[in-house]
N, C-alpha and C positions, 0 to 999 in steps of 0.2 A: 795555753792561753792564760793570761793576764786579765784577771776580772776588775771592771771599775772600781775604782775605791776614791770613796767622797771623802774630798778635802778638805769638808769644812760646809758650810749652809751652801746652795744652791745657788749656783750663781745667776742674778735678775738683771735685767735691761739692756746694758752694751751698748755700744756706739751707734749713733743715727744709721740707716738702711737705707743704701740705694740701688736704686737700677744699675742695669749693666750698660754698655755701648751701644747703641745702635746699628754697629758694626758689624752684622751676622753674615756669616759663610754658609749657611744652612738651615734648614726649615724640615723638619719631617713630621707626618702621622699616616696612619694607615689611610688609605685611599681605599674608602667603603662608605663613603658620603652617602649612597644609595640604600644602606642597609638597614635595617629593623634594629638592629645591636652595634652599632657601632664603636670603633676605638674612642675612647674619649681623652686622648692626651694627645698631644704635641710639645715640639721644643724646638728649640731654633740652638744654633752653635755660634760662636766666636770664638778668638784665637783663643785655641788651648782648655777649650771648658764649654760643655754643655748649657744654657743659658734658659732662663724665663720658659722652664718646663708650665705647660696649660694643663689645666683638668678642674671642671669636668667638660669647658668649652673652651673653645679657642682664645677669648680675651679674657680669661681668668688664670694668672698668674699664682705660682705657688712656689717656685723654687728661683733662686737669682742664680746658683750656678752650682753646679758638679765639676768639678775640678780635680786632680790629684798634685798632691805634694810628694815629692822626692827628697829626702833628707840624709846627710852624714853627722848624726849631733857630735858624733869623736872628733870630728874636722869643723863641727860651727857649720854645717854647707846644708843649705836647704834651696830649695827651686820647685815655684808651683808652675803646673801644667798652663793654668789661664795666667793670661797678660793682661792684670792687675791695672796697671797703668802704662801709657805708653813712653811717659818720660824717661823710664830707667830702661829703654833696650835695649842701648849700646850695651851698659853695663852688665845687664842681665844674664848672660852668657846662655841662653835658651834659643831657639827657634823653632818656631810653631808653623805648620801647616794644615789646612782643611782642603779637601777634596772630595769630588762625587767618587764613592767606591763602585758605584754603578751606575754607568750610563743612562739605564732604564729604569731607573727608581731612586724618589728620594733619600738615597745611602751615604752616609759620610766617614770618613776616614779622617782622622788627627794625627798627625804625626808631632811629636816633641822631641827635641834631640839637645843634648848639651853641646857647646860650642867653644866652651872654656878651659877644654884641655881634657876634661872628663867625657866619656866614652858611650855615656846612657841613653838608652832611645826608648822611645814610648810611645804605643802605637792603641789608639782605642776606637772602635766602630760604634754604632747606635743604631738602635733598630727599635720602632716601636709596637709593642705586641698587638696581633690582630684579635684576641680572644680575652684579654688583662688587663686591667686599668693602669699599667706599668709602661716603663720601657727600658729598655738592656743597653749596656755598656759593657763592651767585651774587650778587655783590657789585656794586652802583651807588653812585658816591661822587662829590656835585655840591659842587664847593670855593664855591660861592655868588659866584662872582666873584672871590675869592683861590685863591692854589694853596696845595698842603700835599704833604707825601711820606705815604703811604699803605703802610701795613705789615700784614701778616697775622702772626699771634705765637700758636703755636701753644705751651703748655707742658704737657709729656706727661705720661703714668702708665704707661707700660706695664706690663702684667703685674701690674695693680691694687697698683703702688706707685709714690711719685715720686722714688725712688730707686734706684740700680742701674741707668739708663737711659745709652745712650750715644747720641750725634747725631753727625751728619754734614752738611756742607754739597755737593752733590754737582751734577757737570753730564752730562747725556744729550744728545749730539748736538749741544751749543751752549746746552742751555737748562739752565737751573740750577733744581735743586730740594731739596727738603730731607728728612732720612731719619733714623731712628735706631731701637731694638732695647732690648730688655730683656736685661741679663747673668744670667748664673747668680749673679750675686754674694749674692743673698739668695734664692734658690732654698727653703733650708731651711727659710724660713719661711713659705713658699707655704702657703695653706689649700685652694685652688677649685683642683684639680686636673683633668687630663685622662681619659679614658676608662681610660689603663693607668694612672693613680693616680700621674703627672707633673706637675712644674709646666709650665703654658705659658710659652713663651718669646715675646711676642709683636712684631711691627716694625710700623713706620708709617712714610709719607712723605706730604710735602705738596707739592702740586704746581701750578700756575695754567696755566690753557689758553695764557697767552703766555708763562708764564715769567716768571721773579722778574729785577729788574734789581739786585739787591745780597740776598745775605743772610749770615747769620750763626747759629750756633750756641753757646750758651752756657748756662754754670749758672745757677741765680735768684740774683739777688746780684753777678751777675761784671760785670766792667768792660766786656762790648760790651753786655749788656741793660741796666743800671742806667741809663748815659746817654742812651740813646734814651727809656727810661721816665719821667727825670727832665725834660729838657728838647730832647728831640727828636734829639739827635747821633746820627749813625751814621758814628763814625769807627774803631773798631775791630772786627775779623770776626774769628771763628774758623772753620774747617773742622771743628773736632770736638770736644765735650765730653762728660764723663763726669760723672754723679751726680743731680742734678733739672735736668734740662735743659728749655732751650725750644730752637725752632725759629721763627726771622725770616725772611721773604721780601717786598722790596718790591715792591709792585703798580705804584707812581708815584712819581715824583719831583716834585718843583716843579710837579702838575699839579693843574689844575682838575677832573678827573673821570675816575674810572674806571667802566669798562664791563667787566667779566670775571666770570670761573667759577672758582673754586680745588676741589681735591678732597683729601680725606686719606681714603688706601688701608691696607687692613692685612693681614698675613700672619701666618703661625704660623711657628715655629722662627726664630726671630730673622733672619725674610729681607728683606732691606730692598728688594732687587731686584724682588721680588715684589710687595711692598707697593706699590711705584713703578710697575709694570706694572698694578695693579689701579687706582690712580689716575688714571694716562694711560687708561687704557680707559674707565674713569668719564667722562672729558672729553672723549672722542673724537664723543659725541650733542650737541647743543646741550643748554643746562641745560634750556629750556621742555620739551624731549621728554622727556625724563627725569624731569621733575615730571609730567609730565603720566602718564607709566605709574603713578609712584609714587602720585599722588593717584585713578589710575583702581583700584588694589588696595584702598584705604579702600573707595570707592565700592560696589565689587564686594562688600565685607564687609557694609557698611550696607544692601544690597539685600537680605541676606536676617535682617535686624532687622526684627521686629513694632514699630511705633511705636505706644505707647498715644496714647488718645486726649487725655490731659491735657497733649501737649503738642502735638499737631499743630495747635493754632489761635492758638500762640503762638510767632514767630519767635525769640526768646531763649530761653525754655524747650527750642526745639527743636535749637537749635543747642548748648545745654548738654549734651542729651540725646545727641545724636549725639556729640559731643567726650569723653562719659563712657564710651561704649560702646566708641567706640575704644582711650578709655585704658587701658580693662581688658582688652582684647584686646591692647595691643601690650605689656602687662605679662607676658605669658604667654611663657614659652621655649620655642624650635623644636626646641631636641634634646630637652628631657624634655616632652615634651604633656604639658598642663594644670597645669605647674607655674609657677603667677602669681606673683611677685614681691609683697612687701606694698606694697613703693615703688620706682620705679628711681631713688632717691636716697641722701645722706648727709644728714640731720637734721641742721643745723647745724655744717655740715661743714667750715666755716672754722676752727672750732675742733680739729677731727678732724686730728693728725698722719698723715700717708700717704705714710711714708716707707719700710714694711715693707708685704710682699703678706698682708696679713692679713683678718678679715673685720667688713667695713664699711656702715653704715648699716642699711637696710630691703632689700637686695639678697638676699634668702632667703625661703623660703616658709613659713610659719605654717598650719598648718590654719584655724584661725580664721579668718583673712583670707580664705584660699581659699574656708571657707563661705560669706562675704558676697558674693565674686565670684561663686560658684557659681547664687546666688539669683537675683542680676542676667542672669546669663549664659541661665540656664534660663527668667526670665521673657522675655528678648529673643528666643528661640525658637532660639538658639546651641545648641542641645542636644548638639552634635558636641564643643564645650567643655567643656558641663557636663559631659559623660561622663568627657573626659579629666582632668579635675578630681576626680573619683571615682576614676580607676583611678589616677592618679598617687599618691594620700595610700595607697590599699591596696598597691600594689607597692613605691612606693619610699619610703613612710614608715614604714609598720604595720611592727612587729619580730613574730616569732613568739610573742610573751606577748600580741599587742592592742594593744601601747602605741605611743603617736605622740607623739614629743619636743616640745618646746617649737617649734623650729624645726629646717629644715635647710638644707642646701647643694642645689643643684637635683639633684644625685645621688642626694639621699637621707640620705647621711653626716650625722649628728646635729650639728648647730652648738651650740645649746644644750639641755641635757638635760631640763629641768625640767617634772613631770606637771602640766601642765594639763586638768584631765578634761572643759573644753568641747572642746578638742583631740581629745581621744577619741572624743568623742560624734558630733561632726558629720557624723563620713563616714556614720554609718548614717540619720541623717536625711535626707544627700542621696542614697544610695541609694536609699532608701523615696522618696521625690521621683520621683525618675526613673522609678520604676514606678511610682506614685499618677497622675504627671501625664503621660508621655510614653509611657508602655508599655512601658520600658526592663528587661525583667529579665536574669537573669544570662546567658541565651545569647544575651544580644547587647552583652556589654562583658567586657574583660579582669581579672574578677574575681568571684568566686562567694562562697555563703553561707559559708565557712570563714573569710572578711574578716568579714563582719558578724558572726559569732559571736566571733572570735577579740577584737573591741573589746568588744563586748558585754560579754563575760566579763569582760573586764579592768577595765570599770565596777563589776559586779556585786562584784569582788574587791576594789576599792580605793576605790568612792564611797561615801556624796556629797563625803566632804572631799576639796579639791583642795590640791596643792603649793604652787599659784599661779591666783589668777583671772586672768578675762581680762586684768586690765592686769600680770601677769607680776609681780606684786609681793610679794602676801601669802597665807596659808595658812588654810585654813579652811573653815567653809562661806558659801558664797556664792551668791546670789539670782538670780545670772544663769548662772555655771556649772551651779548643779541645775537650771536651767529646760533646759538642753542634756543634761542627765545624763537627767532623766525623760522628754525627748522621746527622745532617742537610744535609750534601751531600750523606750517604747513602741514606735517606730518597728521597732525589730529583733524586737521581739516581735511585730509586724504580717507583717514579712517570715518570721520562724520558722513562724508559722502557715501562711503560704501555701505553705513547703518544705515542709509536714509533718513539722518540727521541734517536737512539740505540748511536750515538757517545757521546752526553751529559750525558748520561747515564756511558758509559764507563770512562769518564775522571771523571766524578763525583768517581764512586765507584774506580777508581784507588786512587785517592788522600786521600779519605777516607782507603783505604787498607791501604798504606802508612803511614798514620800517626798514625791509629791504632796501628800498627807495632811499630812505635817510640815513644808511650809515656814515657815508661821508660827510654831509652837514652835519652830524652831532657830533663824528668822533674822529674828523679825521680835519685836522689842521690845514690851514688854505696858506698862514703868515709863514709858519717856523718861528725857528730861533737863529739866534747867532750860533747855535752848536749843531742844528739842522736847518736846512735850506731848503732840499729837495721836496719840494711840495707837491701835492697834498701829501701826507702820509699820515698814517693810524699812531696814535700813542695809548699807553697803559687804560688810562681811564677819563673820563672827562666829568666835571662835578654838576655839568649841568649841558644845555643843548647848544652850548656856545664853545668850540674848541679852538676859537682864536685870543681868548680872553684871558690868558696864560695864569690861571688863577691858580694861589700857591697849593703845593700838593704835599702833606706832612707824612715819610715815607716810615713805616712802622719798623718796630725793632729797632729803635734807637738810630735810624737812616735820618738824614737830612729834610729839608723844605726845601722843595723845586720848584720852578715851572713847569705843570701838569705836563707841559707841551715836550717837557727834556724825560719824562720818565717814562722807557721805550721796554716794549715787553714784544714779542710775538704771538699774540694770542689773537693779533687777527688771521692767520692764519686758518684759525676755526671756521672763519668765513669760506674760505675755500674747502676745507676737507668735507663741511657740512653742504656744499653745493649752494650756497649764497651768493656767493660771487666767481665770476673766472678768473683763472689762474693767472691770466694776463690781465687784468683791470689794472688799471695804471697806477691808483692809490696803493692799490698791493704790492705792485714792483716797486716803486718808491720805499713804502716801508720796507721791505726787503732789505733794501740799500742802507736807508737809516738802523735796522736790527745789525745787520753786518758790521756796521762801523762801531756800534755800540757795546755790544753784550756779545759776541761773538769772541771765544777765546780758540785756536789752533793748541789740540792737545799731544799729546805723544799718540795716542790711537785717532785725531783726525778732530774736526771741528765740534765744537762744545757751544753752548751757550749759559746765559744766567736767565734767571726768570724777568729778573729789572734791571737795570744798575743802580747802585747803591741799597741793592738790597740788604737789609741786616741780619736775615733767618741764615746763619750758618756758623761757625767755627768762630772766633774771636779774631781779630783782624789786628794787624802792626798800629797798635795806639801808644805813642810813649805818655799820653796822661792818663792813661789809668793802670792797673795791676793789674791787668788780665793778660796771660802770655800768649802769644800768636798761635793758633792752633786750637787752645783750648776750647772744651765744649762750650755751644749755646746755652744760654740759659736766660731765665725773663729779667733777670735784674743786671743783665750788661749788655752791652752792643754786640751786635755780632757782625759776620759779612758773607752773606750769600754765596754759596760756591756755583760748581756748574750741574745741573740738572738734564741727565742723560736722555731726558724724554723728549728734550727741543731737538735733541738729534732727529732721532726718529721722527719728530713732526714734521721736519725740514726734508728728510729725506722722501716721506708722503707729497709734500707740496712738489718735490721734483720729478715725483712720478708723471706727473702733468706737464712737466714742459720739455721733456726728455734731454733733459740736462747732460750733456757730457763734461763734467766739471766735479770739480772737488765735492760738490754737494749730492754728487750719483747717489740716486738712492741703496745701490747695492754697497758701494764705500761706505754709507752711511749704517747700514746693518753691521757691516764688519766692525765701525766705528763702535756703536752699543756693546756688541758682545765684547770690545776689548774694555767698557766701562765696567764689566763685570769682574766680580774678585775669583778667587780660586776655586771658591764654593759655585760659581757661575751664577751669584746672587747681583743683580744690579741693582745699584740703590739707587737711594734719593737724589744725593747731590756726590759729585767728585771735587776731587782737589784741583784748583784752579792755580797754579801758580809753580816753577820750578824751583823756587826757592825753599830752602830746607828749614823747620823750624823744630822745635823740641822734639814737640811731637811725632815727628817722623813720618807725616801725611807725604805722600807721593805724586806727581804729575798726573791728572789723569785717572787716578785710583780711587775708591770710594772712601767716605768721610764715616764720622761718626754720627750721620745721619739717618733716617729711617732705610734698614736694608734687611729681606729682599722689599721694596716698595711696587707693589700690585700694579701700580701705574708702569711703572717701568718697564714691566713684566709683560705687561699686554700689550705694550707700545712695540718693543720688539717683537712680539708675535705676528701684531698687526700689520710693522711693517714688511713683514716676511711675505703676509699674505698678498699684501701690496703690489709689490714687486712681481708675484706670479700674474697678478690679474691684470696690471699695468696702470693702477689707478688706486688711490683710496678705497678700502674696502668698506670704512665705515659712511659714504657719502649715500644719502636718503634719494633713490631714484627720482620720487615726485619732486622732491625741490631741486635737485639738479637740473631735471629738466624746464622747471618753471623758470629757475634764474639764474644759473650759470651757462647754461646749454640753451635756453630759448629766450624770449623775448615775452613780457610781463603784457599781456593784453592790455588797453587804455580803458580806464573805468569812466561811470557815468559823475555827471554833473549832481552833486547833492550840496544843499543849505540845512543848517540846522539851526535851531533857535533851542538854547538849550536853559533851563532855570537857574538863577542866580544861586551864589553859595554863599553862606549857610541858608539851609532850608529851614522854613518852619512849620513843615507839615511831612509827612511819610509819602504821598501822594502827591507826583508834580509831573506836569505836562511837556512831553517834550514836542516838538512841532518842526515840519520842514518839509522840503520837496527835492524831487530827484528826477530824471530822465531815464533811469534805470530801470530795469526789469522789476526788480524786487528791492524793500527795504526792511532791512534787521533791527530792534532796537533791542537791546540787551543790557540787564541791571545785574546784581550778582545770585538775585532773586527771581528773573522773569526774562523770557525770551518771546519777542512779539512780531509776527512778520505781517506787513504788509504789502499790498501791489504797488508800483510806482506811481510817482507822480508826486501831491502834496500828500500830506499826511500829518497826524497829531494822535499822539498815544499818549494814554495815563501810565504811569510805571510807580512803582512802589520803591523808595530807598531803606536802606537799613539802619540802623543806628552806625555810628562813626562816618568813616569816609567812603562812597560807594560811586563806583566808576558806572557811566552810562555809555555805551557805546551805539552808535549807529551807522552801522553798514550798509552799502546800496552795491546794485552787483546786474552786469549786464546778463542777458537772457544765453549764454553761452551755452553750448552742446553737451558741453563736458565741463568739469570741474577745471581740467585746465587750459579750456579755453574762455573760461568766464573773467570778466575785469572787474573791477572791484574799487572802491571807493569809500573812506571811512574818516569819521567824526568821533571826537571822545571828550568826556569832561568829567572830573570828579567834583561829587556835592557834599558837602558834611550835614548831617543832622543828628545835635544832641538829643539824644532821648534821657531825661530824667523825672524821675516820679516828684511828689510834693516834697514844698523844701522844708527842712526840718532846721538848718540853720547856716547861714554863710557869713565869712569871713572877710575883709578885704588886708591886703597884707602891704605894708609901704613898698613902693617900687624902687630897686635897686640898693637894696640890703642884701644881696645875695656874696655877703663876704664873711660867711658865720658871725664870728663876735666883732668883727669889723675890721681886720687885718687880711682875710683871704683873697688870695687870686685865683682867675681859673689857669688851666694848665694854657700851655701856651700854642698846643698842637690846634690847626683851623678846625677841627671837628667841635672843639668847645665855642660856639657861636655865643656872642654877647646875651644876657638875658635866659639862658638856656636852663640856671638853677634859681632862680629870682620868681618868688610866688607872687603871682598878681593876686588870686583868691581860691577860698578854699572854702567848699558847700559839700552840705549832707542832705541828702535826699531818700526818700523811700516809695519804694512801691507796695501792693501787700505780701510781698514773700521776701523782698530785700534791700539793703542799705546799698546807697551811692554816696560815692565819695567824690567829688570832680574837684580837680585843680588845677587853674588856669598860671599859665607860666606870664610872663611879662616879655621874655624873647620869644623865638620862634621854636616851637616844636620840632624838632627833626628827625630821622632814624636811622643815621650816617651807617651805623654795622647792621641794620638790618635785624634788630631786636623784637621781640613780641610787642608791637603797637611803640616802643622807646626803648632806646640804645645808651643814651648818656646816664641818666638817670636811676635811682634808686627812689622808691616814696613807700616810706613808714610811716602807719598813723598807730599811734598808742592811745587805748580805750582802758579806761579806770572805772568800777564799778564802787562809788563812797561807800557803799552800804555791803558788800562785800570782804569775804576775809581773805587772805592768803595774799599772794601776786609779789610782785616784785618790782624795785626801784633800779636795778640793773636796765640799760639799754641792750641793746642785741649785740653780737659780737661786732666788732669794727666800726659802732657809734662813737664810742669812747665818751660817754655821758653818762648821767643818773637820773632821776626823775624824783618829784618835791613830795611823792607819794606812789604804793606801788600801785601798777598796774595790774590787769588779767590778761588781757588781750594786744597782740598786734598784729597788724595786717603788713606784711611785706610784697612788695611788688617791684620787679625789674623785669628786661626784654628778655633773658635771657636761662632763665630756670623757671618754673611753673610758681606764679603768685600764689600768695598761702596768708591763712591765719593762725596765728600761735598762742598758746597759751604763753604765760609768762616764763614758763620753764623748759620754754623753746619746743616744746611737742606739738606737733601738728595736729589743728583742731577740722581744717579742711581746706582741700586745693580748689575748692568751687569758686575760684574767684576769677572774673572777667576782667582784661583791660582791653579798656577801647581808647584811641587816641586819635583827636582830632585836630588834624595839622592846620585844618581852616582858621581853627578857632584856638589853637595854640595849648590845648588842653587834654588832659588825661582824667577819663573816669575808671574808676574800681569799684566792681560790684562782686556782693556776695551774701550770701542767705542770710535773713534775719536770726533764723534757729541757732546759727554759730554764735550769737552774740547775748542768747537769751533771749529773742524775741524785740528786747525793748529797749533803745537808747536813752528812753525820759530819764533826766537826773545824773547821768553818765559823764565824764569829761574825757577829752582827748586832747591829742596834739599830733598835727603833719609834719614830719621830716622831709626834706629833699638834701638826697646826699648825691654822690657820685657813683656810678655802679662801674665795677673793677672786680670781672670774676678769677683773679687770682692773687687778691690780697682777703685780709682778715675779712672775714663776714659779707665777702663779695661787694666790700666799699672800698671807693678810690679814696688814698690817704690824701690828707693835707700836710706836707713836709713843710721845714725853714723856706724853702726856695722852689717855688714853682718850676716843673718840669713838662716836657711833652704831654705826659699823661699825670701827673699827679700837681694837686693844687698846692699853693704856696700862702706863705703868711703865718704856720703854725709852727710847731716845735717838729723835730726828728725824734720824736717816741711817741707813745701811746697817751699822752695827757689831753693833746688838741681836741675839742669835740670834730668828727669827720661831717659834721652837719651846716651845709651852706646856708641855706633858709629852714627857717619854721614861721609858724603863726603862735605868735603871742598875746595872752589876753592886754587887756584894754589895761593901760597904766603901767606893763610890762616893758621895759626897752630890750631889744635883741640882744644889745651888747651884755646885758644883765642877764640875761636869761643863759646865755653860751659862755660867761664868763670863766675860768678856768685859771690854773696856779700848776705851778710844779709839781704841788703834793695832793691837787683836789679837783675831780673832775668836776665839768661844768652840772649844776642842775637844773633841769628841765620845768619849765610849770607847764599846766594843764589849760585849756580853754572850756566853760563850762556850756554845757547844752540847754 
C-alpha cells in the first residue's frame, strides 16, 4: 500500500458543482417505512453510476455520484463507468446498462463494458443496508486478459450542496479509507432543516472490505483528480481538501480482476468517525447476505399488494407493475409518513449549479402528485400508505384557512406558495374514497371533518378560477382544475351529509352543481379558430369566463403568445375520470379530436402526447438563432421544447375504458405502450423523446430524456391503468360524483333571488337578503354559516378584512342528498380594515418607469399600472403597524401567490437617532440609500413576508399580507414591537419591484431590452436599480432619486414621518 503523500497546501475551491441528469435507471431504499428505526438511506442510479444518495431523509442529497475509473496509465488510457456527458458516447468506447437484478425488489445491476477493442467488464450491484446508515456496492471487474488500475470515485455533495465540504484520506488499523463532511460555511443558505429548524451537517465515509491500496482527496478540477481522469495517472495525492471535493480509492493496481465490496456510510453532526463506523459495520456481513435481507424487505411489501388480472399473465407487464409499485413506496418519506416526493431526481441536473444548499429538483411534496400516488396505493390495497398520504396533507400542508400551497418541504414548510385549486381539492376526494372504498371514517384516521370543511370552504370562497393550473404556469379557468374542484366539493358534500353537517353539504353541492353546469360556457369555445373548427371544444385554460374572446396567452418557458383557443391540452379528460361529465359528452368528443390532431405523436411504442402545443419545458429544440444544441438540457435561462409525457398515454387509456374502444387507443395496448416508455431499470420518466431525428445527445424516439425519472405520477398512472383494465372503468372515479353527474340527472333547483351589499363595504356587518321557493337557504361567509327556512330572508353577516366571498345556496326538500336540487348565488366584497392614520403620501400616476426609461415585460400578465404606486399610507392599531400601498393599475394574482404574484414590496425604515445600520439595499435591488437604515420589510407572494435587520437577519416573519383586488391595494401588517414600538421621528421609503423566484434577491431584473418576463430600459449588468416605482419626498424627482451611472448606483432618499 502506498500512503497518501501531501503534494503541498491542501486543495481548496474547485470547479462549480452541478447535479446529474434526471435520467435515473433505478431507486433504492429498504422497505421499512413502518419501522420504529428505519434505514435512512436512499440512492438512485444513472448510466454507470450511483447518484444523489440521500440521508437522513429522502429529500436530502449528500453524494453527487459514486462511480468507477478503469485506467492503464502506461497507455494513457482511462474510462469512467459514469456517463458524464452524452455528447461523446460514440467516441467513448464504453457501453453501459442498468437492469433490475431481482424482479421482486429494488435491486439493480450495472454492467459497464469496453467496446473499443479492449475486453474489460465491470459489474456492480447495490443495496441499502437494513441495519446501518450505509449502502453497499458489490464490485466485480474482469480485465479480459489485460491489467488495469481500478478506482472508486465519490463526488460528494454533503448537506445538499457541492461546495462547503471538506474531505480526508485516513487510516484505521492500517486500513485506508476516505471521509468528509459538510462545514458550516454555507449554512445560512440552507433551506432543508432538522426538527429544531437548524441545518443538517452530514458526514460520509467510503470504505472497502479489503481497504484501498492508494487514496487521495481533491477538489473537482484539481491536480490530483484531473490527471487521473485525463490519462489515468495517479502521481499526486492529498490527505485533505476543501470545497467541491471528491474521494478516490484504488481497488486494484495493474490487476486483471477485482472482486470486493465497498460501502458508503453516513452520519449527522459532521461526525466522520461515526460515518466510517457505519460503513465498516455494513461491510461486516457478506454482500450476498445484506442483499438478501434488502430484497426480502421488498418482497414482504409486495406480498400485501393485490395484483390486477391485467398483468398476471404477462411477465413483462408484471415486472413493470411490481417495479412501479415499489418505486411509489420508495418515494415516501420515513420521517414524515405519507409524504411522497414527486421524483427523487433533479431534472436536467447537469445544468443545475449545486454550490449552495438550496431547494433542488422534484424532491418535494405536491398535493396533486401525492393524489396520483394515493389512487394507485389505494387500488393496490396499501391502505396504510393511502391513509398516511391524506393525514400528511391535512396535518402538514393545510393551513388554518384550508389552503394548501403549490408544494412544500417534507416538514410542511411552504416551498412555493402558489394557489392551485386542484391541490386544495384533491384531499377531499381522497378522504371520500377512503370512506367509500375502505370504510375508513374519522375515528380511524388522524384528521377530522374540520380539515375537510376548511379546504372545501377555501374552494367555496376562491374557486373556480385558479392562480395556477396543473402545469403550474397559468391562471384562469382550467377544465382539469375545475374538474377537481367540482369533484372535491361534491365529495365534501357527501362527507358533510354523513356527518350531519347539512348546511355545509348544501353549499358544497350547490356550487358543484353550478360549476358542473357551466364548464362548457366558461371553458369551451363555440367559435373555434382557423386551426380548429370542430366546436365546441375545451382548450387548456381560459383567462376569464368568455371562451370565445381569443385572448392572448403567453406560453411559459420561452414559448410564443397564442390565441388561448389554440393552446390545446387533454386536461378536460379529468372531467370524465372524476365523474363530472359522461365519456360520450359531445364537447369531450370534439376536444379529443382536437387533441389527436394537435398534440399526439405516434412513437415506436404507441401513441403519446405533449402536455400542450408549443410547450417550452423540455430539452433544447432546433433553433438556428441561438447557441444551444438540440437535445441539450432545459434550464431557466433558455428556451426549451416540451417532449412527450407517458402519463397522457395512461390517461387516454383510462378514458377508453369507458368507450369500449377497439382501436389504437385500447387500454391494454396503452398499458403496453406505457411499459415501453420505461427504461431498462423499469423507471417510467416524466418525458420521452418525441422524434426519430438524431441529435448529438443521442436521444432515442420514445425513450426517456433528462427529465424527472422515475416520476411518481408516471409510475402511479401505470399502476392505476392496470387496475382500471381489470375493473373495466377508471378506479379513481368517486361514486357520488359519477352518480350525480356522469350517470345521473341533476335535480332541478329552486328559484332564488339575492340582494348583496355593494363592494367595497364600509363596515364589517352587512345585510344579505332575498327570496327562494326552496325548502332551505344557507348564507355562508368565511366565518359564518347561517341557515334559514325557504321564503323571504334577511341575514346580517360579518365580513373580514380583505376580500370575502358571500355564498347563498337554496335547496329543495329531497329525501336524500342525491335527490336534492340546488341553486346558488355568490359575490365577493372587500373591506379595508386599517387603524389610525399615521401618514399618507400620494404618488404621481404613470411614473412606473424607474428613472424614466423602464418598460414592462411583454408577457400579458404584466398589466398596465401593476407597478405604478398611487398612494402609500402608514396606519397603527394598539399592537401593529400597517402599510397600505394602492396601485394606479389593477391588482392581479396571475400565478396564485399569497395575495399577489407580480410585485415585491420593500419598505426601508431608518431611525435617525440609532447607531449602526447600512446604506446597502437588499440583494437584487441594485441601489443604496442616502443614510443607514435599521429595518426593512420584505413582502412577495411566494415566500413568507418578513422584517429584516439591516444586516439581513430575520427579526420576524409575523407579517400579514392582505390583498384587496376590488380597490387595487395591498396591506402589510406587522407587530409594533418589531420596530421598537414607535415610528415617531423615523424615516422610511417604500419600493415597488418585480418578483422573480429565480433571480438574485428574488427580484425581477431590468435589462437593456424588455423580454417576456424581464423589464427593459436598463443595462445588462447590475448597475441599474431594479426599482420600478417608489414614493419620493416633496421636491425630489423620481428620475433623480433613481439616477445611476456605469460606475455609481442610485442613492434613494427617505420620507419623513
